[in-house]
PLY file of the C-alpha trace (Angstrom):
ply
format ascii 1.0
element vertex 492
property float x
property float y
property float z
element edge 491
property int vertex1
property int vertex2
end_header
91.90 120.80 119.35
88.30 120.87 120.66
88.67 121.66 124.38
85.62 120.70 126.40
83.90 119.09 123.41
83.01 115.40 123.27
84.83 113.69 120.42
82.66 112.08 117.74
83.82 109.70 115.01
81.87 108.43 111.99
82.69 105.22 110.13
81.50 104.56 106.56
81.58 100.99 105.25
81.01 100.18 101.57
80.24 96.42 101.58
79.87 96.28 97.78
82.52 98.79 96.76
84.02 96.77 93.88
80.71 95.84 92.23
79.14 99.26 92.83
82.11 100.96 91.18
81.76 98.82 88.04
77.96 99.05 87.88
78.04 102.84 88.15
79.81 102.89 84.77
78.09 99.91 83.14
74.72 99.09 84.74
73.63 95.44 84.59
70.15 94.03 85.06
70.35 90.79 86.97
72.97 89.03 89.09
76.50 90.41 88.78
79.83 89.39 90.34
83.40 90.62 90.44
85.91 87.77 90.39
89.51 87.53 91.58
92.17 84.82 91.31
92.57 83.53 94.87
93.79 80.25 96.35
94.59 78.85 92.88
91.00 79.35 91.73
88.81 82.04 90.23
86.64 83.09 93.17
83.84 85.55 93.84
85.27 88.82 95.13
82.16 91.02 95.31
78.46 90.68 94.43
75.52 92.96 93.75
72.24 92.74 95.64
70.50 90.52 93.06
73.30 87.93 93.19
73.20 87.86 97.00
69.45 87.31 96.97
69.99 84.24 94.77
72.21 82.65 97.42
75.69 83.52 96.15
78.40 84.65 98.57
81.96 85.86 98.47
84.90 83.45 98.34
82.93 80.73 96.51
84.43 79.57 93.24
83.14 81.14 90.06
82.31 77.69 88.63
80.04 76.93 91.61
78.44 80.34 91.31
77.61 79.74 87.64
76.15 76.36 88.54
73.77 77.99 91.04
73.09 81.01 88.83
73.55 80.33 85.07
72.69 83.92 84.07
75.42 85.41 86.30
77.41 88.18 84.62
80.90 88.99 85.81
84.09 90.97 85.32
87.63 90.69 86.70
88.40 92.63 89.87
90.72 95.63 89.74
91.83 96.27 93.35
94.01 99.22 92.32
91.06 100.95 90.68
88.94 100.21 93.76
91.51 101.90 95.98
91.71 104.86 93.62
87.92 105.18 93.78
88.02 104.94 97.59
90.55 107.79 97.69
88.18 109.85 95.55
85.42 109.14 98.09
87.84 110.20 100.82
88.29 113.52 99.07
84.50 113.86 98.64
83.94 113.24 102.36
85.93 116.34 103.30
82.73 118.29 102.61
81.61 117.12 106.08
84.86 117.46 108.03
88.58 118.03 107.33
89.79 114.88 109.10
89.00 111.93 106.79
91.09 108.76 106.53
90.90 105.31 104.98
89.53 102.39 106.99
90.90 99.23 105.41
90.13 98.51 101.77
86.43 99.35 101.83
85.76 102.09 104.35
86.32 105.63 105.55
86.76 107.06 109.05
85.86 110.67 109.83
86.46 112.84 112.90
83.25 114.88 112.82
83.78 116.60 116.16
82.23 120.05 115.94
80.95 119.52 112.38
77.50 117.98 112.83
75.74 121.25 113.74
76.65 122.65 110.31
74.31 120.05 108.74
71.47 120.23 111.26
72.72 117.64 113.73
74.17 114.15 113.62
71.05 112.45 112.27
70.67 114.99 109.48
74.36 114.72 108.58
74.27 110.93 108.30
71.04 111.08 106.32
72.65 113.52 103.90
75.64 111.16 103.50
73.40 108.19 102.75
71.21 110.05 100.26
74.15 111.44 98.30
75.93 108.09 98.15
72.71 106.31 97.23
72.17 108.69 94.31
75.72 107.87 93.23
74.85 104.16 93.17
76.80 103.19 96.30
75.61 101.08 99.21
76.94 102.43 102.52
76.53 101.54 106.19
77.30 104.28 108.69
78.08 104.27 112.39
78.76 107.22 114.69
80.18 107.04 118.22
82.67 108.54 120.65
85.49 106.23 119.50
86.79 104.93 116.23
86.37 101.31 117.29
82.76 101.78 118.36
81.89 103.62 115.14
83.44 100.77 113.09
81.46 98.17 115.07
78.18 100.00 114.48
78.85 100.46 110.76
79.54 96.75 110.28
77.07 95.12 112.69
74.38 97.60 113.75
73.94 100.85 111.87
73.16 103.83 114.04
74.37 106.55 116.38
75.74 105.74 119.82
74.66 108.08 122.63
77.46 110.21 124.03
79.41 108.55 126.82
77.57 105.21 126.60
79.91 103.06 124.55
79.62 99.95 126.71
75.83 99.99 126.68
75.86 100.40 122.89
78.40 97.65 122.15
77.46 95.12 124.84
75.21 92.99 122.62
77.40 93.12 119.48
79.39 89.99 118.48
83.01 89.65 119.48
84.16 90.16 115.87
83.00 93.80 116.12
86.26 94.57 117.95
88.26 94.43 114.67
90.12 91.26 115.64
91.23 88.56 113.21
88.91 85.69 112.32
90.90 82.96 114.08
90.90 84.89 117.39
87.16 85.46 117.08
86.51 81.73 116.54
88.67 80.78 119.53
86.87 83.25 121.82
83.48 81.92 120.74
84.60 78.36 121.54
85.46 79.60 125.03
81.90 80.93 125.43
82.75 84.60 124.88
80.35 85.42 122.07
79.60 89.10 122.65
81.52 92.17 123.75
79.56 92.13 127.02
80.84 88.62 127.74
84.40 89.77 127.10
84.06 92.77 129.45
82.93 90.52 132.33
85.72 87.98 131.80
88.98 88.25 133.84
91.57 90.28 131.96
94.73 88.49 133.14
93.93 85.09 131.57
92.82 86.80 128.35
96.09 88.71 128.18
98.13 85.53 128.72
96.13 83.58 126.14
95.67 86.15 123.37
98.29 88.80 124.06
97.74 92.55 124.44
96.07 93.03 121.02
92.63 91.79 122.16
92.37 93.98 125.25
93.81 96.95 123.38
91.01 96.71 120.81
88.44 96.46 123.62
89.82 99.51 125.45
89.97 101.51 122.22
86.34 100.75 121.45
85.22 101.71 124.97
87.32 104.88 125.03
89.82 103.72 127.66
92.71 104.06 125.16
93.00 106.83 122.54
92.96 106.06 118.81
93.68 108.81 116.35
92.16 109.43 112.94
94.97 110.09 110.45
93.68 112.08 107.49
94.51 110.87 104.00
97.30 112.98 102.55
96.24 114.44 99.22
98.64 113.57 96.38
100.49 116.49 94.77
98.50 118.18 92.04
100.74 119.27 89.19
98.53 121.76 87.40
98.46 125.57 87.12
96.17 127.91 85.22
95.90 131.54 84.21
92.75 133.54 83.51
93.29 136.48 81.15
91.47 139.83 81.45
91.38 140.16 77.65
91.38 137.42 74.99
94.63 136.76 73.13
95.33 135.10 69.81
98.93 135.72 68.78
101.41 132.86 69.17
103.84 135.17 70.94
101.20 136.03 73.56
100.27 132.38 74.09
103.95 131.45 74.41
104.42 134.22 76.98
101.49 132.87 79.01
102.80 129.30 78.71
106.19 130.49 79.96
104.68 131.98 83.11
102.75 128.77 83.77
105.86 126.65 83.16
107.83 128.63 85.74
105.14 128.00 88.36
104.78 124.33 87.47
108.53 123.68 87.46
108.83 125.29 90.88
106.19 122.87 92.19
107.98 119.94 90.54
111.26 121.00 92.12
109.74 121.10 95.61
108.51 117.54 95.13
111.81 116.42 93.48
109.95 115.19 90.42
110.14 115.88 86.70
107.47 115.97 84.01
107.39 113.32 81.27
104.09 114.38 79.72
102.53 117.83 79.67
99.15 119.06 78.47
98.47 122.72 77.70
94.73 123.45 77.42
93.61 126.67 75.71
90.07 127.81 76.56
88.47 130.08 73.97
85.82 132.74 74.53
83.33 130.70 72.47
83.50 127.93 75.15
85.64 125.76 72.88
89.04 124.44 73.86
92.14 123.02 72.23
94.93 120.98 73.74
98.62 120.69 72.98
100.26 117.49 74.23
103.99 117.26 74.83
105.95 114.10 75.61
109.54 114.38 76.79
112.43 111.99 76.33
113.49 112.46 79.94
111.80 113.89 83.06
112.38 117.64 83.10
111.59 120.61 85.32
113.57 123.26 83.43
111.14 125.81 81.97
113.77 127.14 79.55
114.23 123.72 77.93
110.53 122.78 77.85
109.08 126.03 76.46
110.54 125.81 72.89
109.04 122.33 72.50
105.52 123.82 72.68
106.11 126.17 69.76
105.31 123.69 66.98
102.07 122.54 68.61
100.89 126.08 69.34
101.49 127.09 65.71
98.67 124.73 64.69
96.16 126.05 67.25
93.04 127.87 66.03
92.48 130.71 68.50
89.02 131.51 67.10
87.70 134.72 68.68
90.44 134.65 71.30
91.80 132.62 74.22
90.85 133.76 77.73
92.31 130.98 79.92
95.40 128.74 79.87
95.81 125.57 81.91
99.04 123.58 82.10
99.16 120.12 83.69
101.90 117.53 84.11
99.92 114.38 83.30
102.86 112.05 83.99
105.68 112.69 86.42
108.71 110.69 87.50
111.16 111.07 90.39
113.96 113.53 89.63
116.10 114.03 92.76
118.53 116.89 92.99
122.02 116.10 91.69
125.43 117.69 92.07
126.35 119.41 88.81
129.56 120.85 87.40
130.68 122.73 84.29
131.31 119.44 82.44
128.37 117.26 83.55
125.37 116.42 81.44
125.74 118.98 78.63
125.92 116.47 75.79
123.21 114.26 77.27
120.84 117.20 77.74
121.23 118.19 74.09
120.55 114.63 72.96
117.43 114.42 75.14
116.17 117.74 73.74
116.76 116.49 70.20
114.85 113.27 70.90
111.97 115.29 72.37
111.85 117.59 69.33
111.85 114.68 66.89
109.34 112.83 69.05
106.80 115.63 68.70
106.89 115.03 64.94
107.16 111.26 64.52
106.44 109.90 68.01
108.88 108.99 70.77
108.38 105.25 70.19
109.72 105.59 66.63
113.12 106.88 67.83
114.99 103.74 68.79
118.45 102.63 69.86
120.35 99.35 69.87
121.23 97.84 73.24
123.47 94.81 73.88
121.88 91.52 74.90
123.41 88.59 76.75
123.74 86.12 73.85
126.61 84.98 71.62
124.21 84.33 68.74
124.58 87.25 66.29
120.84 87.67 65.76
120.24 87.78 69.52
123.22 89.86 70.60
121.17 93.07 70.58
117.71 94.44 71.30
115.94 97.49 69.92
114.35 99.81 72.49
112.76 103.30 72.34
115.48 105.84 73.06
113.18 107.91 75.28
112.54 105.01 77.66
116.00 103.45 77.85
119.53 104.42 78.76
122.51 103.88 76.43
124.76 100.99 77.33
128.33 101.62 78.45
129.74 99.46 75.67
129.52 96.20 73.80
131.73 93.46 75.20
132.71 91.07 72.42
135.91 89.10 71.95
135.70 89.33 68.15
134.56 92.31 66.06
131.02 92.30 64.74
129.70 94.00 61.59
127.68 97.19 61.86
125.28 95.97 59.17
123.69 92.62 60.02
121.06 90.93 57.85
119.53 87.43 57.37
121.99 84.90 55.89
122.24 85.06 52.09
123.65 81.93 50.33
126.62 82.14 47.98
128.40 79.50 45.89
131.52 77.98 47.36
133.15 74.73 48.37
135.58 73.66 51.03
136.05 74.87 54.58
137.90 78.04 53.56
136.20 81.09 52.00
135.84 80.77 48.20
138.36 82.64 46.09
135.69 83.90 43.69
131.94 84.20 44.42
128.89 86.22 43.45
126.85 88.18 45.97
123.99 90.56 45.18
124.79 90.46 41.43
128.42 91.40 42.11
131.40 89.26 41.17
133.78 89.41 44.12
137.29 88.11 44.72
138.63 87.32 48.18
141.69 89.40 49.03
142.19 88.43 52.67
140.25 86.15 55.03
140.49 86.03 58.84
139.01 83.20 60.86
137.37 80.94 61.58
135.31 81.86 64.67
133.11 78.91 65.59
129.69 79.73 67.11
127.51 76.94 68.45
123.72 77.21 68.71
122.04 77.76 72.07
120.75 74.23 72.65
118.22 75.39 75.28
116.35 77.46 72.67
114.41 76.13 69.69
115.59 78.34 66.84
114.76 77.22 63.30
117.49 79.42 61.84
120.14 77.41 63.69
118.88 73.92 62.90
121.93 73.43 60.66
124.16 73.36 63.77
127.61 74.92 64.09
128.75 77.94 62.11
132.34 78.94 61.26
132.49 82.72 60.73
135.13 84.48 58.58
135.96 88.13 57.97
136.58 88.50 54.26
138.08 91.56 52.56
137.41 91.60 48.83
139.51 93.27 46.16
136.64 95.73 45.51
136.83 96.98 49.09
133.75 95.21 50.47
134.38 93.75 53.92
131.91 90.90 54.47
131.07 88.51 57.31
130.74 84.96 55.91
130.01 81.71 57.66
130.28 78.02 56.72
127.99 75.26 58.03
129.97 71.98 58.46
126.92 69.74 59.07
125.14 70.88 55.90
128.01 72.23 53.77
127.29 75.70 52.42
128.47 79.31 52.50
126.42 82.36 53.52
126.92 86.11 53.90
125.33 87.60 57.05
126.88 91.03 57.54
129.08 93.81 56.22
131.68 95.78 58.11
131.80 99.55 57.70
0 1
1 2
2 3
3 4
4 5
5 6
6 7
7 8
8 9
9 10
10 11
11 12
12 13
13 14
14 15
15 16
16 17
17 18
18 19
19 20
20 21
21 22
22 23
23 24
24 25
25 26
26 27
27 28
28 29
29 30
30 31
31 32
32 33
33 34
34 35
35 36
36 37
37 38
38 39
39 40
40 41
41 42
42 43
43 44
44 45
45 46
46 47
47 48
48 49
49 50
50 51
51 52
52 53
53 54
54 55
55 56
56 57
57 58
58 59
59 60
60 61
61 62
62 63
63 64
64 65
65 66
66 67
67 68
68 69
69 70
70 71
71 72
72 73
73 74
74 75
75 76
76 77
77 78
78 79
79 80
80 81
81 82
82 83
83 84
84 85
85 86
86 87
87 88
88 89
89 90
90 91
91 92
92 93
93 94
94 95
95 96
96 97
97 98
98 99
99 100
100 101
101 102
102 103
103 104
104 105
105 106
106 107
107 108
108 109
109 110
110 111
111 112
112 113
113 114
114 115
115 116
116 117
117 118
118 119
119 120
120 121
121 122
122 123
123 124
124 125
125 126
126 127
127 128
128 129
129 130
130 131
131 132
132 133
133 134
134 135
135 136
136 137
137 138
138 139
139 140
140 141
141 142
142 143
143 144
144 145
145 146
146 147
147 148
148 149
149 150
150 151
151 152
152 153
153 154
154 155
155 156
156 157
157 158
158 159
159 160
160 161
161 162
162 163
163 164
164 165
165 166
166 167
167 168
168 169
169 170
170 171
171 172
172 173
173 174
174 175
175 176
176 177
177 178
178 179
179 180
180 181
181 182
182 183
183 184
184 185
185 186
186 187
187 188
188 189
189 190
190 191
191 192
192 193
193 194
194 195
195 196
196 197
197 198
198 199
199 200
200 201
201 202
202 203
203 204
204 205
205 206
206 207
207 208
208 209
209 210
210 211
211 212
212 213
213 214
214 215
215 216
216 217
217 218
218 219
219 220
220 221
221 222
222 223
223 224
224 225
225 226
226 227
227 228
228 229
229 230
230 231
231 232
232 233
233 234
234 235
235 236
236 237
237 238
238 239
239 240
240 241
241 242
242 243
243 244
244 245
245 246
246 247
247 248
248 249
249 250
250 251
251 252
252 253
253 254
254 255
255 256
256 257
257 258
258 259
259 260
260 261
261 262
262 263
263 264
264 265
265 266
266 267
267 268
268 269
269 270
270 271
271 272
272 273
273 274
274 275
275 276
276 277
277 278
278 279
279 280
280 281
281 282
282 283
283 284
284 285
285 286
286 287
287 288
288 289
289 290
290 291
291 292
292 293
293 294
294 295
295 296
296 297
297 298
298 299
299 300
300 301
301 302
302 303
303 304
304 305
305 306
306 307
307 308
308 309
309 310
310 311
311 312
312 313
313 314
314 315
315 316
316 317
317 318
318 319
319 320
320 321
321 322
322 323
323 324
324 325
325 326
326 327
327 328
328 329
329 330
330 331
331 332
332 333
333 334
334 335
335 336
336 337
337 338
338 339
339 340
340 341
341 342
342 343
343 344
344 345
345 346
346 347
347 348
348 349
349 350
350 351
351 352
352 353
353 354
354 355
355 356
356 357
357 358
358 359
359 360
360 361
361 362
362 363
363 364
364 365
365 366
366 367
367 368
368 369
369 370
370 371
371 372
372 373
373 374
374 375
375 376
376 377
377 378
378 379
379 380
380 381
381 382
382 383
383 384
384 385
385 386
386 387
387 388
388 389
389 390
390 391
391 392
392 393
393 394
394 395
395 396
396 397
397 398
398 399
399 400
400 401
401 402
402 403
403 404
404 405
405 406
406 407
407 408
408 409
409 410
410 411
411 412
412 413
413 414
414 415
415 416
416 417
417 418
418 419
419 420
420 421
421 422
422 423
423 424
424 425
425 426
426 427
427 428
428 429
429 430
430 431
431 432
432 433
433 434
434 435
435 436
436 437
437 438
438 439
439 440
440 441
441 442
442 443
443 444
444 445
445 446
446 447
447 448
448 449
449 450
450 451
451 452
452 453
453 454
454 455
455 456
456 457
457 458
458 459
459 460
460 461
461 462
462 463
463 464
464 465
465 466
466 467
467 468
468 469
469 470
470 471
471 472
472 473
473 474
474 475
475 476
476 477
477 478
478 479
479 480
480 481
481 482
482 483
483 484
484 485
485 486
486 487
487 488
488 489
489 490
490 491
């Protein structure tokens, strides 16, 4: 790519990434630590400068740290948020060069070949990096060399810039761990008397290869430039947002709907290329008076069909105050889910699509979580034979498998008067005098002994289906251990 030009690689190491990220949002005066559950104990994951000055170090238990430093403040580590923040730094670093990748969990690697002169040289470029990151509250150590391995070694053990073509002279005095080898291999090499990279270079290669395998010598050759090592840039995640700037302000709902339709077509085309569908959408309307209003839309299923999504915005846009006019529209899919292409036919999915659209329409009024469905559960106990789940976030079950019919209406047991093991001929229930016309049963249901359920402390239950002369079809049960009759459900 750069014929005749010496390759140059920069390595950025953030030794306090986790604590710096937290302290940027919530500054703390005094010692501060980020803790993480490791090795069956709550241990120190990252520290700020004040805590390090007081003698604390990573991997010590939090209890020991508090004993040494009683005023230590802490929070729980969030490695996922740290990685998200590191990816944001990766995107920021593209201001210096287009080839930026991640280096482990706390660093960046940059191929700055041909870029340094745009910032006044290598020293000026690194100084600009440090000053910008320092103003952002981040501690960084930077190394620059001909190879990725040498740049990493300088960033971690001796900040600076390696002269061109002099990798061995630059790395000779650095410890053996600067070759990016694991800790156990580094300890073993030091026990053999090989404490620096210069010692390793002078040692015979054949015994080292037999003892440690090819990984050690490969790292050495990569650092010295004998073997190539590429810098793979971080692939930017898809950005599902489109916008439209208008030459003249608009205010009519029909005009806003027309603009939203054009944006939806563009967004759905992008979703289709990525084989994803939108679950949540946000339409932002920017007014000429610098104000803005947002219309949120949550869908029952991931969609990328503009024709089905557009009508769902109509109710929200009807409540928008356009003010002196709207001059920009921005549409963003804030939550997406995989939606691979599927083979369709003239009979597939029509009914399900209509149900999903209905759930989405009702969800915009009362909330998707308030539209629920019953799903079967693996239990023979009537009260536990079903679960209630939001319809938008669950799929309907194929069917309920039950040897005996169950009532549609199920409620807590209600006692009635009766004696004997057969349903009473006459009884009162909910202020109604009922007479048994026909009874079918019994169906004996035993409690689940592995669960502690107070409702089933009475033991076995004998269930009967009772048809009364007034047409009520009830589900009664009798408890043999503590004789009594109860009504628990009603058939439709």
